[in-house]
C-alpha positions in Angstrom: 7.7 -2.2 -4.0 10.3 0.2 -2.7 11.9 1.0 0.6 11.3 4.5 1.9 12.8 6.6 4.6 9.9 6.6 7.0 10.4 10.2 8.0 10.9 11.6 4.6 7.8 13.0 2.8 8.1 14.3 -0.7 7.3 18.0 -0.9 6.1 17.4 -4.4 3.7 14.8 -5.7 5.6 11.9 -7.2 4.4 8.4 -7.8 7.1 5.7 -7.9 6.5 2.5 -9.8 6.5 -0.5 -7.4 8.2 -3.2 -9.5 8.2 -6.3 -7.3 4.6 -6.3 -6.1 3.4 -5.2 -9.6 5.1 -8.3 -11.1 3.7 -10.7 -8.5 0.2 -9.3 -8.3 0.0 -8.8 -12.1 -1.2 -5.3 -11.5 0.5 -1.9 -12.3 1.1 -0.4 -8.8 2.6 2.9 -7.8 3.3 4.4 -4.4 3.3 8.0 -3.4 4.4 9.5 -0.1 3.5 13.2 -0.1 3.4 15.9 2.5 0.6 17.7 0.7 -0.3 16.0 -2.5 -1.5 17.9 -5.5 -4.7 16.5 -7.0 -3.9 17.4 -10.7 -0.3 16.0 -10.5 -1.5 12.8 -8.8 -4.3 12.2 -11.3 -2.2 13.0 -14.4 0.5 10.6 -13.3 -2.0 7.8 -12.7 -3.6 8.4 -16.1 -0.3 8.7 -18.1 1.1 5.6 -16.5 -2.2 3.7 -16.5 -1.8 2.6 -12.9 -4.2 0.0 -11.5 -3.4 0.8 -7.8 -1.8 3.8 -6.2 -0.9 3.5 -2.5 -0.9 7.0 -1.1 0.6 7.9 2.2 -0.1 11.3 3.7 0.4 12.9 7.1 -2.6 12.6 9.4 -2.4 16.4 9.6 -3.5 16.7 6.0 -7.2 17.5 6.8 -8.1 17.9 3.1 -6.9 14.5 2.0 -10.3 13.0 1.6 -11.7 16.0 -0.2 -8.7 16.0 -2.6 -9.1 12.2 -3.2 -12.8 12.8 -4.2 -11.6 15.3 -6.7 -9.5 12.7 -8.5 -12.6 10.9 -9.7 -11.0 7.5 -8.9 -12.3 4.9 -6.5 -10.4 5.0 -3.2 -10.4 3.3 0.1 -8.9 4.1 3.5 -6.3 1.5 4.5 -5.5 2.5 8.1 -3.2 4.8 10.0 0.3 4.4 11.2 2.1 6.0 14.2 5.7 6.8 13.7 8.2 6.5 16.5 11.6 8.0 16.8 13.4 7.5 20.1 16.8 8.7 21.4 18.6 5.4 22.1 20.4 6.8 25.1 17.1 7.5 26.8 16.2 3.8 26.8 17.0 1.8 30.0 19.3 -1.1 29.7 17.5 -4.4 30.2 18.6 -8.0 30.7 17.5 -10.6 28.2 14.5 -12.7 29.4 16.0 -15.6 27.4 19.8 -15.6 27.8 20.3 -18.4 25.4 18.8 -16.7 22.3 20.6 -16.7 19.0 20.2 -13.9 16.5 20.9 -15.3 13.0 21.4 -13.0 10.0 19.8 -13.8 6.7 22.5 -14.7 4.2 20.4 -15.6 1.1 20.3 -19.3 1.8 17.3 -19.4 4.3 14.5 -18.6 1.9 12.2 -21.3 3.2 12.7 -20.1 6.8 12.0 -16.5 5.8 8.7 -17.3 4.0 7.6 -19.6 6.8 8.2 -16.9 9.4 6.3 -14.4 7.3 3.4 -16.8 7.1 3.4 -17.5 10.8 3.8 -13.9 11.9 1.9 -11.8 9.3 -0.6 -14.3 7.9 -3.4 -13.2 10.3 -2.5 -9.5 10.3 -5.1 -7.4 8.5 -3.0 -5.2 6.2 -2.6 -5.1 2.4 -4.5 -4.4 -0.7 -6.6 -7.5 -0.2 -8.4 -5.8 2.7 -9.8 -3.1 0.5 -13.1 -3.5 -1.3 -12.8 -4.3 -5.0 -9.1 -5.2 -4.5 -10.0 -8.2 -2.4 -11.4 -9.7 -5.6 -8.1 -9.5 -7.4 -5.5 -9.6 -4.6 -4.8 -12.4 -2.2 -2.9 -12.3 1.1 -0.7 -15.2 -0.1 0.3 -13.2 -3.2 1.0 -10.1 -1.2 3.1 -12.0 1.3 5.1 -13.4 -1.6 5.7 -9.8 -2.7 7.0 -8.9 0.8 9.2 -12.0 0.8 10.7 -11.1 -2.6 11.3 -7.5 -1.5 13.1 -8.3 1.8 15.2 -11.2 0.4 16.6 -8.7 -2.1 16.8 -5.4 -0.3 17.8 -6.7 3.2 20.5 -9.1 2.0 23.4 -7.7 4.0 26.2 -8.8 1.5 24.6 -6.7 -1.2 23.3 -3.9 1.0 25.7 -3.5 3.9 23.4 -1.0 5.7 20.5 -3.4 5.7 20.0 -6.8 7.3 17.3 -9.3 8.3 17.6 -11.1 11.6 16.0 -14.4 12.7 15.4 -15.0 16.4 16.2 -18.6 17.4 15.6 -20.2 20.8 17.1 -23.6 21.2 15.8 -25.6 18.2 12.9 -23.2 17.2 12.7 -20.0 15.3 10.4 -17.6 17.1 10.5 -14.4 15.1 12.4 -12.1 12.8 13.0 -8.4 12.2 14.6 -6.1 9.6 17.3 -3.5 10.3 18.2 -0.5 8.1 20.8 2.0 9.0 20.0 5.5 7.6 22.2 8.4 8.6 22.3 8.5 12.4 19.5 6.2 13.1 18.3 2.6 12.8 14.9 1.9 11.1 13.0 -1.3 11.3 10.3 -1.6 8.7 9.1 -5.1 9.4 9.2 -7.7 12.2 7.1 -10.2 14.1 6.9 -12.9 16.7 5.4 -16.3 15.7 1.8 -16.4 17.1 2.3 -19.2 19.6 5.3 -17.5 21.2 3.9 -14.0 21.5 3.3 -14.2 25.3 6.8 -15.6 26.1 8.8 -12.3 26.2 10.6 -12.7 22.9 9.4 -9.3 21.7 11.1 -7.6 24.6 14.3 -9.5 23.9 14.1 -8.3 20.3 13.9 -4.7 21.5 16.9 -5.1 23.8 18.9 -6.6 20.9 18.0 -3.6 18.8 19.0 -1.1 21.6 22.4 -2.8 22.0 22.8 -2.9 18.2 22.3 0.9 18.0 24.9 1.5 20.8 27.4 -0.8 19.1 27.0 0.9 15.8 26.9 4.4 17.3 23.4 5.1 16.1 21.7 7.9 17.9 18.0 7.1 17.2 15.8 4.1 16.7 12.8 4.6 14.4 9.9 2.5 13.1 6.2 2.6 12.4 3.2 0.7 13.9 -0.3 0.2 12.8 -2.8 2.0 15.1 -5.3 -0.8 14.9 -2.8 -3.0 16.7 -3.5 -1.7 20.2 -1.6 -4.4 22.0 1.7 -3.6 20.2 1.2 0.2 20.6 0.8 -0.3 24.4 4.0 -2.3 24.5 5.9 0.3 22.6 4.8 3.0 24.9 5.6 0.9 27.9 9.0 0.2 26.5 9.7 4.0 26.3 9.4 4.6 22.6 8.4 8.2 21.6 5.6 8.8 19.1 6.5 11.7 16.8 3.8 11.7 14.1 1.0 9.8 12.4 0.1 9.1 8.8 -2.9 7.8 6.9 -2.8 5.3 4.0 -5.2 5.2 1.1 -5.6 2.8 -1.8 -6.6 4.5 -5.1 -8.1 2.0 -7.5 -8.2 3.3 -11.1 -7.6 -0.1 -12.7 -6.4 1.4 -16.0 -4.2 -1.5 -17.1 -6.1 -4.4 -15.5 -8.0 -6.3 -18.2 -8.4 -9.9 -17.0 -9.8 -11.0 -20.4 -12.8 -8.9 -19.7 -15.3 -8.1 -22.4 -15.2 -4.6 -23.8 -18.2 -2.5 -24.9 -17.2 0.1 -27.4 -19.3 3.0 -28.8 -18.3 6.0 -31.0 -19.8 9.4 -30.3 -20.0 12.4 -32.6 -20.0 14.9 -29.9 -21.5 18.3 -30.3 -20.4 20.3 -27.2 -23.0 22.4 -25.4 -22.0 21.8 -21.8 -20.4 19.1 -19.6 -23.8 17.7 -18.6 -24.0 16.3 -22.1 -21.1 14.0 -21.7 -22.0 13.2 -18.1 -25.4 11.9 -19.4 -23.7 10.0 -22.3 -21.3 8.3 -19.9 -24.0 7.5 -17.4 -26.2 5.9 -20.1 -23.2 4.0 -21.3 -22.5 2.6 -17.9 -26.1 1.5 -17.4 -26.0 -0.3 -20.7 -23.3 -2.6 -19.3 -25.5 -3.5 -16.3 -27.7 -6.3 -17.7 -29.0 -7.5 -14.4 -31.4 -6.0 -11.8 -29.7 -8.0 -9.0 -27.4 -5.1 -8.4 -28.2 -1.7 -7.1 -26.8 1.0 -9.4 -24.9 3.6 -7.3 -21.6 5.2 -6.7 -21.1 6.8 -10.1 -18.1 9.1 -10.3 -17.5 11.0 -13.6 -14.5 13.1 -14.3 -14.1 15.2 -17.4 -10.5 16.4 -17.8 -10.9 19.0 -20.5 -13.4 21.0 -22.5 -14.7 18.7 -25.3 -14.8 19.9 -28.8 -16.8 18.7 -31.8 -15.2 15.5 -33.0 -15.6 11.8 -32.8 -14.9 10.2 -29.4 -14.5 6.6 -28.5 -16.0 5.4 -25.2 -15.0 2.0 -23.9 -16.5 0.2 -20.9 -15.0 -2.6 -19.0 -16.1 -5.0 -16.3 -13.0 -5.6 -14.2 -14.9 -7.0 -11.3 -18.0 -9.2 -11.5 -18.8 -11.2 -8.4 -21.6 -12.1 -6.0 -20.8 -9.1 -3.8 -19.5 -6.5 -6.2 -19.9 -5.2 -9.7 -17.5 -2.7 -11.0 -18.0 -1.0 -14.4 -15.5 1.6 -15.7 -16.0 3.7 -18.8 -13.2 5.7 -20.5 -13.6 8.3 -23.1 -10.8 8.8 -25.7 -10.3 11.6 -28.1 -9.1 11.2 -31.7 -5.5 11.2 -30.4 -6.4 8.2 -28.2 -5.9 10.4 -25.1 -8.1 9.9 -22.0 -10.4 12.9 -21.7 -13.0 11.5 -19.3 -13.6 8.5 -17.1 -16.2 7.1 -14.8 -16.7 4.3 -12.4 -19.9 2.5 -11.3 -19.6 0.4 -8.2 -22.7 -1.7 -7.4 -23.5 -4.3 -4.8 -26.4 -6.7 -4.5 
């Protein structure tokens, strides 16, 4: 997991390894934020690094994103859209705090239990993450993902180690009602995460948090306040607009699911093929037959086959290996990978079936 400048898109196509969430979820995860991603570059990085998941963020204006994703040959799922806000702090009206006796306590590395409890009580019911995507919900849990978020922010927003970053707890009398992150980047303040505990969401604490942020920007001579909000959370979007925040763009998030390192002690089915190339349909049929051999039950409907041949095959011996990374009552996923004599991936296919 890495922390990005929410207004900076890569002009090229570069996947960054997400170390913290990879370690916690026991999956090899990469993240790519690209203004106009290149299919070949994205696919080649996934293959060469054997990623299990690639979280791809693109501008909503990229109208060809789905078409390009289909060309990768990997399974992928839409994971929602985000509106980005960037507001001139000087344009926001000064407000009084609704609760004048609030305390804003900075995370100093000793309040880990408080941080994880606030994450659980603010984000536990919020529907984001890999676990919400088909296939991935069989190998990712919300609890594990929240642990990844916890580990990321306890490291990257510890102010004594990163003076431009901090994490603030909102305390009212004897209860902690929420938290939020602050990151100073150039002339602006960005907040990448925050929340109010569910039972206190109608008590005005969210507005007090926004007023604290406004005053923080003024005290630190920061010109802009910037953040992102999930479009499916209509209530929060309405509050942001009411508060005077200005939406500047929108982006879409996709989860690519190649599962190239995930094994999970699964059985492998291996065949060797002396291939005599005539045309690509030969290898398509070989891979299709191989996939079907791995389906030993008629309880599943065989569908969603995607086959991608990366290069013109020549006459030599190839090795095809099929895996069953997902076998459950609701999903069956079979993947087949074709290797040449140099043990390079030259073709791959996925069969996703459901009862």
